[in-house]
Backbone as XML, in Angstrom:
<?xml version="1.0"?>
<chain id="A" units="angstrom">
  <residue number="1" name="MET">
    <atom name="N" x="-201.962" y="-90.562" z="-45.942"/>
    <atom name="CA" x="-202.572" y="-91.892" z="-45.865"/>
    <atom name="C" x="-203.798" y="-91.929" z="-46.871"/>
  </residue>
  <residue number="2" name="VAL">
    <atom name="N" x="-203.790" y="-92.960" z="-47.820"/>
    <atom name="CA" x="-204.724" y="-93.031" z="-48.866"/>
    <atom name="C" x="-205.142" y="-94.384" z="-48.738"/>
  </residue>
  <residue number="3" name="HIS">
    <atom name="N" x="-206.696" y="-94.505" z="-48.604"/>
    <atom name="CA" x="-207.324" y="-95.664" z="-48.676"/>
    <atom name="C" x="-208.134" y="-95.886" z="-49.985"/>
  </residue>
  <residue number="4" name="ILE">
    <atom name="N" x="-208.076" y="-97.183" z="-50.500"/>
    <atom name="CA" x="-209.062" y="-97.456" z="-51.745"/>
    <atom name="C" x="-210.249" y="-98.272" z="-51.212"/>
  </residue>
  <residue number="5" name="PHE">
    <atom name="N" x="-211.371" y="-97.620" z="-51.256"/>
    <atom name="CA" x="-212.806" y="-98.223" z="-51.036"/>
    <atom name="C" x="-213.346" y="-98.751" z="-52.163"/>
  </residue>
  <residue number="6" name="ALA">
    <atom name="N" x="-214.071" y="-99.862" z="-52.155"/>
    <atom name="CA" x="-214.816" y="-100.440" z="-53.103"/>
    <atom name="C" x="-215.926" y="-101.367" z="-52.353"/>
  </residue>
  <residue number="7" name="ASN">
    <atom name="N" x="-217.159" y="-101.276" z="-52.545"/>
    <atom name="CA" x="-218.199" y="-102.179" z="-52.126"/>
    <atom name="C" x="-218.126" y="-102.012" z="-50.573"/>
  </residue>
  <residue number="8" name="GLY">
    <atom name="N" x="-217.884" y="-101.022" z="-50.062"/>
    <atom name="CA" x="-217.875" y="-100.776" z="-48.576"/>
    <atom name="C" x="-216.713" y="-101.414" z="-47.801"/>
  </residue>
  <residue number="9" name="GLN">
    <atom name="N" x="-215.603" y="-101.654" z="-48.491"/>
    <atom name="CA" x="-214.485" y="-102.221" z="-47.871"/>
    <atom name="C" x="-213.241" y="-101.461" z="-48.302"/>
  </residue>
  <residue number="10" name="ILE">
    <atom name="N" x="-212.232" y="-101.475" z="-47.349"/>
    <atom name="CA" x="-210.950" y="-100.857" z="-47.672"/>
    <atom name="C" x="-210.290" y="-102.009" z="-48.397"/>
  </residue>
  <residue number="11" name="LEU">
    <atom name="N" x="-209.758" y="-101.840" z="-49.632"/>
    <atom name="CA" x="-209.102" y="-102.892" z="-50.301"/>
    <atom name="C" x="-207.522" y="-102.780" z="-50.253"/>
  </residue>
  <residue number="12" name="GLU">
    <atom name="N" x="-207.158" y="-101.489" z="-49.991"/>
    <atom name="CA" x="-205.684" y="-101.133" z="-50.007"/>
    <atom name="C" x="-205.248" y="-99.972" z="-49.238"/>
  </residue>
  <residue number="13" name="SER">
    <atom name="N" x="-204.413" y="-99.767" z="-48.324"/>
    <atom name="CA" x="-204.031" y="-98.514" z="-48.014"/>
    <atom name="C" x="-202.523" y="-98.206" z="-48.061"/>
  </residue>
  <residue number="14" name="GLY">
    <atom name="N" x="-202.139" y="-97.135" z="-48.318"/>
    <atom name="CA" x="-200.737" y="-96.599" z="-48.475"/>
    <atom name="C" x="-200.705" y="-95.158" z="-48.509"/>
  </residue>
  <residue number="15" name="GLY">
    <atom name="N" x="-199.378" y="-94.698" z="-49.308"/>
    <atom name="CA" x="-199.141" y="-93.315" z="-49.365"/>
    <atom name="C" x="-199.441" y="-92.880" z="-50.714"/>
  </residue>
  <residue number="16" name="PRO">
    <atom name="N" x="-198.777" y="-91.715" z="-51.088"/>
    <atom name="CA" x="-199.109" y="-90.957" z="-52.381"/>
    <atom name="C" x="-199.100" y="-91.972" z="-53.658"/>
  </residue>
  <residue number="17" name="GLU">
    <atom name="N" x="-198.313" y="-92.908" z="-53.445"/>
    <atom name="CA" x="-198.167" y="-93.900" z="-54.713"/>
    <atom name="C" x="-199.406" y="-94.563" z="-54.900"/>
  </residue>
  <residue number="18" name="ILE">
    <atom name="N" x="-200.248" y="-94.837" z="-54.008"/>
    <atom name="CA" x="-201.564" y="-95.484" z="-54.301"/>
    <atom name="C" x="-202.430" y="-94.440" z="-54.966"/>
  </residue>
  <residue number="19" name="ALA">
    <atom name="N" x="-202.389" y="-93.217" z="-54.590"/>
    <atom name="CA" x="-203.237" y="-92.327" z="-55.502"/>
    <atom name="C" x="-202.783" y="-91.995" z="-56.594"/>
  </residue>
  <residue number="20" name="THR">
    <atom name="N" x="-201.422" y="-92.064" z="-56.997"/>
    <atom name="CA" x="-200.954" y="-91.947" z="-58.232"/>
    <atom name="C" x="-201.377" y="-93.067" z="-59.144"/>
  </residue>
  <residue number="21" name="ARG">
    <atom name="N" x="-201.437" y="-94.303" z="-58.603"/>
    <atom name="CA" x="-201.757" y="-95.615" z="-59.332"/>
    <atom name="C" x="-203.277" y="-95.524" z="-59.588"/>
  </residue>
  <residue number="22" name="LEU">
    <atom name="N" x="-204.063" y="-95.023" z="-58.729"/>
    <atom name="CA" x="-205.511" y="-94.849" z="-58.933"/>
    <atom name="C" x="-205.822" y="-93.827" z="-59.937"/>
  </residue>
  <residue number="23" name="GLU">
    <atom name="N" x="-205.105" y="-92.724" z="-60.129"/>
    <atom name="CA" x="-205.384" y="-91.863" z="-61.212"/>
    <atom name="C" x="-205.009" y="-92.416" z="-62.540"/>
  </residue>
  <residue number="24" name="GLU">
    <atom name="N" x="-203.936" y="-93.308" z="-62.560"/>
    <atom name="CA" x="-203.618" y="-93.892" z="-63.836"/>
    <atom name="C" x="-204.470" y="-94.874" z="-64.372"/>
  </residue>
  <residue number="25" name="THR">
    <atom name="N" x="-204.793" y="-95.662" z="-63.211"/>
    <atom name="CA" x="-205.651" y="-97.121" z="-63.765"/>
    <atom name="C" x="-206.998" y="-97.024" z="-63.455"/>
  </residue>
  <residue number="26" name="GLY">
    <atom name="N" x="-207.329" y="-96.101" z="-62.618"/>
    <atom name="CA" x="-208.867" y="-96.258" z="-62.018"/>
    <atom name="C" x="-208.968" y="-97.313" z="-61.116"/>
  </residue>
  <residue number="27" name="TYR">
    <atom name="N" x="-210.171" y="-97.623" z="-60.790"/>
    <atom name="CA" x="-210.413" y="-98.827" z="-59.879"/>
    <atom name="C" x="-210.215" y="-100.067" z="-60.463"/>
  </residue>
  <residue number="28" name="SER">
    <atom name="N" x="-209.974" y="-100.223" z="-61.830"/>
    <atom name="CA" x="-209.841" y="-101.443" z="-62.382"/>
    <atom name="C" x="-208.693" y="-102.390" z="-61.968"/>
  </residue>
  <residue number="29" name="ALA">
    <atom name="N" x="-207.713" y="-101.830" z="-61.223"/>
    <atom name="CA" x="-206.639" y="-102.497" z="-60.708"/>
    <atom name="C" x="-207.040" y="-103.197" z="-59.309"/>
  </residue>
  <residue number="30" name="TRP">
    <atom name="N" x="-208.104" y="-102.839" z="-58.808"/>
    <atom name="CA" x="-208.685" y="-103.483" z="-57.487"/>
    <atom name="C" x="-210.062" y="-104.104" z="-57.533"/>
  </residue>
  <residue number="31" name="VAL">
    <atom name="N" x="-210.721" y="-103.834" z="-58.522"/>
    <atom name="CA" x="-212.034" y="-104.104" z="-58.632"/>
    <atom name="C" x="-212.322" y="-105.288" z="-59.840"/>
  </residue>
  <residue number="32" name="GLU">
    <atom name="N" x="-212.840" y="-106.154" z="-59.583"/>
    <atom name="CA" x="-213.175" y="-107.184" z="-60.901"/>
    <atom name="C" x="-214.270" y="-106.510" z="-61.619"/>
  </residue>
  <residue number="33" name="GLU">
    <atom name="N" x="-214.497" y="-106.984" z="-62.698"/>
    <atom name="CA" x="-215.525" y="-106.394" z="-63.902"/>
    <atom name="C" x="-216.943" y="-106.698" z="-63.370"/>
  </residue>
  <residue number="34" name="GLU">
    <atom name="N" x="-217.245" y="-107.692" z="-62.702"/>
    <atom name="CA" x="-218.807" y="-107.971" z="-62.315"/>
    <atom name="C" x="-218.995" y="-106.966" z="-61.014"/>
  </residue>
  <residue number="35" name="GLN">
    <atom name="N" x="-217.732" y="-106.714" z="-60.274"/>
    <atom name="CA" x="-218.150" y="-105.918" z="-59.006"/>
    <atom name="C" x="-218.345" y="-104.584" z="-59.398"/>
  </residue>
  <residue number="36" name="ARG">
    <atom name="N" x="-217.669" y="-103.976" z="-60.784"/>
    <atom name="CA" x="-217.861" y="-102.754" z="-61.127"/>
    <atom name="C" x="-219.260" y="-102.470" z="-61.747"/>
  </residue>
  <residue number="37" name="ALA">
    <atom name="N" x="-219.975" y="-103.450" z="-62.192"/>
    <atom name="CA" x="-221.108" y="-103.415" z="-62.702"/>
    <atom name="C" x="-222.333" y="-103.442" z="-61.565"/>
  </residue>
  <residue number="38" name="ALA">
    <atom name="N" x="-221.967" y="-103.927" z="-60.412"/>
    <atom name="CA" x="-223.058" y="-104.073" z="-59.362"/>
    <atom name="C" x="-223.348" y="-102.793" z="-58.772"/>
  </residue>
  <residue number="39" name="PRO">
    <atom name="N" x="-224.408" y="-102.595" z="-58.193"/>
    <atom name="CA" x="-224.798" y="-101.494" z="-57.427"/>
    <atom name="C" x="-223.938" y="-101.363" z="-56.202"/>
  </residue>
  <residue number="40" name="THR">
    <atom name="N" x="-223.758" y="-100.151" z="-55.737"/>
    <atom name="CA" x="-222.881" y="-100.131" z="-54.279"/>
    <atom name="C" x="-223.698" y="-99.512" z="-53.304"/>
  </residue>
  <residue number="41" name="ILE">
    <atom name="N" x="-224.655" y="-98.867" z="-53.650"/>
    <atom name="CA" x="-225.478" y="-98.048" z="-52.583"/>
    <atom name="C" x="-226.954" y="-98.453" z="-52.674"/>
  </residue>
  <residue number="42" name="ALA">
    <atom name="N" x="-227.393" y="-99.000" z="-51.519"/>
    <atom name="CA" x="-228.902" y="-99.328" z="-51.465"/>
    <atom name="C" x="-229.879" y="-98.024" z="-51.367"/>
  </residue>
  <residue number="43" name="ALA">
    <atom name="N" x="-230.911" y="-98.035" z="-51.945"/>
    <atom name="CA" x="-231.678" y="-96.791" z="-51.909"/>
    <atom name="C" x="-232.287" y="-96.805" z="-50.649"/>
  </residue>
  <residue number="44" name="ARG">
    <atom name="N" x="-232.405" y="-95.574" z="-49.899"/>
    <atom name="CA" x="-232.931" y="-95.342" z="-48.706"/>
    <atom name="C" x="-234.551" y="-95.260" z="-48.965"/>
  </residue>
  <residue number="45" name="PRO">
    <atom name="N" x="-235.265" y="-95.687" z="-48.155"/>
    <atom name="CA" x="-236.802" y="-95.492" z="-48.251"/>
    <atom name="C" x="-237.129" y="-94.152" z="-47.879"/>
  </residue>
  <residue number="46" name="VAL">
    <atom name="N" x="-238.133" y="-93.556" z="-48.333"/>
    <atom name="CA" x="-238.536" y="-92.305" z="-47.966"/>
    <atom name="C" x="-239.613" y="-92.511" z="-46.801"/>
  </residue>
  <residue number="47" name="VAL">
    <atom name="N" x="-239.372" y="-91.728" z="-45.817"/>
    <atom name="CA" x="-240.038" y="-91.876" z="-44.610"/>
    <atom name="C" x="-240.704" y="-90.549" z="-44.262"/>
  </residue>
  <residue number="48" name="ASP">
    <atom name="N" x="-242.023" y="-90.499" z="-44.075"/>
    <atom name="CA" x="-242.792" y="-89.329" z="-43.776"/>
    <atom name="C" x="-242.582" y="-89.150" z="-42.244"/>
  </residue>
  <residue number="49" name="ASP">
    <atom name="N" x="-241.837" y="-87.937" z="-42.129"/>
    <atom name="CA" x="-241.522" y="-87.667" z="-40.577"/>
    <atom name="C" x="-242.628" y="-86.565" z="-39.945"/>
  </residue>
  <residue number="50" name="PRO">
    <atom name="N" x="-243.441" y="-86.908" z="-39.202"/>
    <atom name="CA" x="-244.415" y="-85.792" z="-38.826"/>
    <atom name="C" x="-243.780" y="-84.864" z="-37.930"/>
  </residue>
  <residue number="51" name="PHE">
    <atom name="N" x="-242.628" y="-85.053" z="-37.316"/>
    <atom name="CA" x="-241.925" y="-84.037" z="-36.443"/>
    <atom name="C" x="-240.956" y="-82.994" z="-37.127"/>
  </residue>
  <residue number="52" name="PHE">
    <atom name="N" x="-240.647" y="-83.278" z="-38.435"/>
    <atom name="CA" x="-239.946" y="-82.491" z="-39.263"/>
    <atom name="C" x="-240.678" y="-81.252" z="-39.854"/>
  </residue>
  <residue number="53" name="SER">
    <atom name="N" x="-240.175" y="-80.055" z="-39.632"/>
    <atom name="CA" x="-240.789" y="-79.008" z="-40.033"/>
    <atom name="C" x="-239.877" y="-77.882" z="-40.641"/>
  </residue>
  <residue number="54" name="ASP">
    <atom name="N" x="-239.909" y="-77.799" z="-41.957"/>
    <atom name="CA" x="-238.766" y="-76.870" z="-42.395"/>
    <atom name="C" x="-239.605" y="-75.653" z="-43.205"/>
  </residue>
  <residue number="55" name="GLY">
    <atom name="N" x="-239.320" y="-74.589" z="-42.422"/>
    <atom name="CA" x="-240.050" y="-73.415" z="-42.927"/>
    <atom name="C" x="-239.793" y="-72.870" z="-44.250"/>
  </residue>
  <residue number="56" name="LEU">
    <atom name="N" x="-238.726" y="-73.294" z="-44.947"/>
    <atom name="CA" x="-238.345" y="-72.931" z="-46.268"/>
    <atom name="C" x="-239.070" y="-73.707" z="-47.283"/>
  </residue>
  <residue number="57" name="LEU">
    <atom name="N" x="-239.792" y="-74.886" z="-46.909"/>
    <atom name="CA" x="-240.531" y="-75.538" z="-47.815"/>
    <atom name="C" x="-241.865" y="-74.935" z="-48.061"/>
  </residue>
</chain>
């Protein structure tokens, strides 16, 4: 089973033919131009954890 994910959503699911199509066309067959330019992952804030201790640092 192959799933095409973009912007946090499953756009299509299928068998090996989906993987072949993805290799041939990239995500352009599923995602519009403006979506390709948009950031997909929000940056996580850095949190100072007083309980975290790593002896290797």
